[in-house]
C-alpha positions as CSV (number, residue, x, y, z in Angstrom):
1,V,21.5,-1.5,11.5
2,L,20.2,-2.7,14.8
3,P,22.3,-5.9,15.3
4,K,25.5,-3.9,15.0
5,L,24.7,-1.5,17.9
6,L,25.6,-2.3,21.4
7,E,22.8,-2.7,23.9
8,R,23.7,0.4,25.7
9,E,23.5,2.4,22.5
10,V,19.8,1.6,21.8
11,F,16.9,3.4,23.5
12,L,13.2,2.5,23.6
13,G,11.4,4.3,20.8
14,S,14.5,4.4,18.6
15,G,13.8,4.1,14.9
16,C,15.9,1.7,12.9
17,L,16.2,-0.3,9.7
18,V,16.0,-4.1,10.1
19,E,16.8,-6.6,7.4
20,T,14.1,-9.4,7.3
21,K,14.4,-12.7,5.4
22,D,11.3,-12.3,3.4
23,A,10.9,-8.5,2.9
24,G,14.4,-7.0,2.8
25,W,14.9,-3.8,4.7
26,Q,12.0,-2.5,6.8
27,R,11.5,0.4,9.2
28,A,11.1,-0.5,12.8
29,V,10.9,0.9,16.4
30,V,12.5,-0.6,19.4
31,I,9.8,-1.5,22.0
32,S,11.8,-3.6,24.5
33,I,15.3,-4.7,25.3
34,S,14.6,-7.4,27.9
35,R,15.2,-10.6,25.9
36,G,17.1,-9.2,23.0
37,F,15.9,-6.2,20.9
38,E,12.1,-6.5,20.5
39,I,11.0,-4.4,17.6
40,R,7.7,-3.5,16.0
41,L,7.8,-3.2,12.2
42,I,6.3,0.2,11.3
43,D,4.6,-0.8,8.1
44,T,3.0,-4.1,9.2
45,G,2.8,-3.8,13.0
46,A,4.5,-7.2,13.4
47,K,6.8,-7.8,16.3
48,Q,10.2,-9.5,16.0
49,V,13.0,-10.2,18.5
50,I,16.6,-9.8,17.5
51,P,19.0,-11.6,19.9
52,V,21.5,-9.3,21.6
53,N,24.5,-11.6,20.7
54,C,23.9,-11.8,17.0
């Protein structure tokens, strides 16, 4: 689960599972780590940002 990883343990392009409020668990890819973990959901293409300190 992405929020439980340390920032130094995550690499761009890493696949992960992300729990979303409305759709449960979804597959995602890390696309940026500049302002938290910015991910793109694989099935919908939507972007989300997960704060580093969550």
